[in-house]
Rosetta silent file (secondary structure, phi, psi, omega in degrees, C-alpha in Angstrom):
SEQUENCE: MTADDSYDRLDDDDYPAYTMGRAAEMLGTTQGFLRAIGEARLITPLRSEGGHRRYSRYQLRIAARARELVDHGTPIEAACRIIILEDQLEEAQRINAEYRHAASGQPAGI
SCORE:     score description
SCORE:     0.000 S_00000001
   1 L     0.000  134.576  178.198  -19.726   -4.085  -16.177 S_00000001
   2 L   -92.557  169.976  176.775  -21.383   -0.782  -17.012 S_00000001
   3 H   -60.729  -37.584 -179.519  -19.662    2.569  -17.526 S_00000001
   4 H   -63.214  -38.573  176.390  -20.943    3.647  -14.072 S_00000001
   5 H   -59.212  -42.650 -178.813  -19.169    0.657  -12.540 S_00000001
   6 H   -65.553  -39.665  178.286  -15.906    1.653  -14.195 S_00000001
   7 H   -65.850  -37.196  179.233  -16.182    5.217  -12.897 S_00000001
   8 H   -59.114  -33.929 -177.802  -16.821    3.996   -9.329 S_00000001
   9 H   -70.184  -16.091 -179.595  -13.501    2.206   -9.484 S_00000001
  10 H   -65.734  -29.880  178.392  -11.679    5.456  -10.146 S_00000001
  11 H   -92.804    2.172 -178.261  -12.169    6.370   -6.442 S_00000001
  12 L   -87.400  111.306 -179.097  -11.273    2.902   -5.199 S_00000001
  13 L   -61.531  -23.637 -175.043   -7.807    2.968   -3.535 S_00000001
  14 L   -98.521   -2.135  178.124   -7.554   -0.824   -3.834 S_00000001
  15 L   -74.719  123.652 -175.617   -8.363   -1.121   -7.519 S_00000001
  16 L   -74.209   77.454 -171.931   -5.301   -2.355   -9.429 S_00000001
  17 L   -93.195  -11.076 -169.624   -5.266    0.318  -12.092 S_00000001
  18 E  -114.893  132.815  176.176   -1.559    0.855  -12.766 S_00000001
  19 E   -75.014  162.734  178.630    0.831   -1.283  -14.794 S_00000001
  20 H   -58.409  -40.467  179.223    4.325   -1.852  -13.443 S_00000001
  21 H   -65.104  -47.160  179.452    5.781    0.606  -16.005 S_00000001
  22 H   -64.649  -42.281  176.127    3.326    3.300  -15.134 S_00000001
  23 H   -59.159  -44.658  178.200    3.736    2.749  -11.393 S_00000001
  24 H   -62.144  -39.678 -179.419    7.518    2.998  -11.680 S_00000001
  25 H   -65.477  -45.305 -179.030    7.196    6.137  -13.787 S_00000001
  26 H   -63.840  -35.489 -178.450    4.801    7.740  -11.265 S_00000001
  27 H   -86.702   -8.176 -176.349    7.122    6.927   -8.373 S_00000001
  28 L    68.135   36.114 -174.649   10.261    7.958  -10.164 S_00000001
  29 L  -133.173 -170.759 -178.806   11.832    4.558   -9.646 S_00000001
  30 L  -105.378  164.054  174.624   12.633    1.421  -11.547 S_00000001
  31 H   -62.919  -36.136 -177.970   10.611   -1.666  -12.210 S_00000001
  32 H   -64.595  -31.910  172.547   13.274   -3.574  -10.372 S_00000001
  33 H   -59.281  -45.325  178.324   12.508   -1.544   -7.235 S_00000001
  34 H   -65.830  -38.008  173.012    8.915   -2.590   -7.419 S_00000001
  35 H   -60.841  -41.415 -177.956    9.903   -6.199   -7.891 S_00000001
  36 H   -63.001  -42.805  179.689   12.211   -5.955   -4.916 S_00000001
  37 H   -74.278  -22.139  171.057    9.543   -4.655   -2.548 S_00000001
  38 H   -69.843  -42.894  177.107    7.228   -7.353   -3.880 S_00000001
  39 H   -62.767  -32.757  177.409    9.864   -9.962   -3.090 S_00000001
  40 L   -80.092   -0.006  177.373   10.231   -8.465    0.411 S_00000001
  41 L    64.086   25.960  173.447    6.392   -8.988    0.726 S_00000001
  42 L   -71.584  -47.018  175.381    5.765   -5.293    1.375 S_00000001
  43 L  -134.322  153.306  176.711    3.176   -5.239   -1.362 S_00000001
  44 L  -126.302  101.246 -179.216    1.670   -7.980   -3.504 S_00000001
  45 L   -68.359  149.227  173.326    0.448   -6.610   -6.814 S_00000001
  46 E   -75.939  162.851  179.038   -2.509   -8.285   -8.453 S_00000001
  47 E  -112.187  138.517  175.377   -1.955   -9.965  -11.855 S_00000001
  48 L   -74.106  173.766  178.411   -3.822   -9.234  -15.011 S_00000001
  49 L   -57.688  -30.338 -178.746   -5.182  -12.115  -17.078 S_00000001
  50 L   -84.321   -2.983  179.877   -1.947  -11.964  -18.996 S_00000001
  51 L    90.601    6.782 -178.774    0.101  -12.264  -15.807 S_00000001
  52 L   -82.763  144.348  179.714    1.264   -8.659  -15.687 S_00000001
  53 E   -70.423  137.454  177.665    1.608   -6.910  -12.333 S_00000001
  54 E  -128.987  136.903 -177.017   -1.059   -4.278  -11.580 S_00000001
  55 E  -118.808  148.861  175.792   -0.832   -1.826   -8.649 S_00000001
  56 L   -97.029  169.367  177.610   -3.405    0.151   -6.739 S_00000001
  57 H   -63.021  -37.064  179.649   -3.104    3.671   -5.419 S_00000001
  58 H   -64.768  -40.533  178.850   -2.796    2.315   -1.903 S_00000001
  59 H   -66.677  -35.541  177.691    0.104    0.099   -2.967 S_00000001
  60 H   -64.701  -34.287  177.528    1.731    3.068   -4.699 S_00000001
  61 H   -67.186  -40.695  177.410    1.600    5.092   -1.472 S_00000001
  62 H   -63.084  -47.439  178.996    3.347    2.235    0.356 S_00000001
  63 H   -60.294  -33.344  177.295    5.906    1.955   -2.380 S_00000001
  64 H   -68.113  -37.179  175.635    6.512    5.720   -2.236 S_00000001
  65 H   -64.315  -39.983 -179.536    7.198    5.430    1.521 S_00000001
  66 H   -63.519  -45.090  179.195    9.622    2.609    0.862 S_00000001
  67 H   -62.058  -39.322  175.884   11.404    4.722   -1.751 S_00000001
  68 H   -57.302  -44.999  179.145   11.628    7.616    0.606 S_00000001
  69 H   -63.129  -45.518 -177.670   13.353    5.450    3.208 S_00000001
  70 H   -65.215  -40.661  177.304   15.663    3.913    0.593 S_00000001
  71 H   -61.886  -23.453 -179.536   16.527    7.353   -0.803 S_00000001
  72 L   -95.641    8.007  172.989   17.643    8.364    2.750 S_00000001
  73 L   102.294    4.347  177.908   20.061    5.377    2.916 S_00000001
  74 L   -80.248  131.572  175.030   17.925    2.586    4.465 S_00000001
  75 L   -57.190  147.718 -173.907   18.512   -0.838    2.849 S_00000001
  76 H   -61.620  -36.214  178.030   15.453   -1.924    0.964 S_00000001
  77 H   -66.992  -39.037  177.818   14.790   -4.968    3.209 S_00000001
  78 H   -67.531  -40.640  178.772   15.002   -2.786    6.274 S_00000001
  79 H   -60.893  -43.562  178.033   12.731   -0.131    4.757 S_00000001
  80 H   -63.361  -39.399  179.901   10.107   -2.787    4.025 S_00000001
  81 H   -67.966  -40.833  176.790   10.306   -4.166    7.568 S_00000001
  82 H   -57.211  -45.532  177.910    9.986   -0.641    8.989 S_00000001
  83 H   -64.536  -40.316  177.679    6.848   -0.013    6.987 S_00000001
  84 H   -60.923  -47.431 -178.523    5.350   -3.332    7.952 S_00000001
  85 H   -63.920  -42.887  175.477    6.040   -2.591   11.645 S_00000001
  86 H   -57.394  -40.968  179.246    4.616    0.942   11.320 S_00000001
  87 H   -68.335  -39.984 -178.472    1.387   -0.535    9.862 S_00000001
  88 H   -65.058  -43.789  179.616    1.175   -3.162   12.591 S_00000001
  89 H   -60.163  -46.232 -179.007    1.655   -0.421   15.265 S_00000001
  90 H   -59.967  -45.188  178.347   -1.028    1.771   13.692 S_00000001
  91 H   -62.601  -43.435  178.354   -3.443   -1.175   13.636 S_00000001
  92 H   -62.363  -38.619 -179.721   -2.713   -2.067   17.285 S_00000001
  93 H   -67.363  -37.806  179.324   -3.284    1.554   18.305 S_00000001
  94 H   -65.229  -44.282 -179.995   -6.596    1.629   16.447 S_00000001
  95 H   -64.837  -42.644 -179.392   -7.734   -1.601   18.178 S_00000001
  96 H   -64.190  -39.173  176.844   -6.616   -0.305   21.590 S_00000001
  97 H   -62.152  -41.076  176.851   -8.600    2.909   21.017 S_00000001
  98 H   -62.817  -40.643  175.942  -11.684    0.876   20.181 S_00000001
  99 H   -63.404  -42.581  177.253  -11.257   -1.132   23.366 S_00000001
 100 H   -59.801  -45.442  179.783  -10.842    1.985   25.469 S_00000001
 101 H   -65.318  -37.357  176.646  -13.982    3.493   23.950 S_00000001
 102 H   -69.704  -34.121  175.886  -15.961    0.330   24.565 S_00000001
 103 H   -68.247  -29.962  179.834  -14.747    0.152   28.144 S_00000001
 104 H   -85.307   -8.980  178.606  -15.780    3.759   28.769 S_00000001
 105 L    83.036    2.128  177.540  -19.221    3.138   27.297 S_00000001
 106 L   -97.610  146.737  179.968  -18.748    5.823   24.656 S_00000001
 107 L   -68.544  152.535  178.949  -18.984    5.083   20.909 S_00000001
 108 L   -60.952  147.501  176.658  -15.637    5.098   19.016 S_00000001
 109 L    95.657   -4.363 -179.351  -14.668    8.431   17.517 S_00000001
 110 L  -102.026    0.000    0.000  -15.855   10.545   20.452 S_00000001
């Protein structure tokens, strides 16, 4: 890997750049919270060669949303389910929009 390859990853939302400790610090939460949302299958951190959890910026945004819901009194399991359902709804809406555009004969995004 060259230095240029490493710099390209800085912009990659899916690159697992953050350790569990750093992720918890950035989110203002505990490592236990990150483990709990992992157990609820909201996010699945990648593992380093040594077996340590590594989180991407995308995963941190999801974790931040879960923390927001939990901070407002939603149980952690329910918060994870809400976020999963929101994501599924967004994906279904995107697919429906693509079908509507295809049926109208116009390219998507118009």
